[in-house]
Steps between C-alpha positions, in 0.01 A plus 500: 500500500505256790121473504492445120759223528309340795178517302658321202648226713165449676314477166743238374480308827121508502489364145756232585320384817148505359156599630526313836777736622434863598790727404495870579746781452411758767626847413463684828477870557661645816387347831436702814741281691827332428711671231306831506662729757314801631705714260403285201133506616511881501671497160226282353222698669633830359458347156153358567617138530332318787669212678338156540393428860630182658153349546385608150819353348453171681139474386599583136767230516253235614238613248752463216605152613140386482422656157472254210510635148388305196808634319821329628704795381300743716764525771602864546331698774570860599410578861475857618337691782166671463483871556 
């Protein structure tokens, strides 16, 4: 629900601000550091859910900030780890 609400707010903000402003709603999967404890990492791994590495997450974040879409409402991005 939180991601859906954030996506909607980002779409409205992108339309309000116009094409010169980049607006993104980044819907992150679990990161390998920070909020994911070793127990949570094991829980995700047992279910086939990979965590996002710190370096990979940082690169994805920078890549998304640089992306320009021709559609101002194209704001929601789901970021997950590769397996």
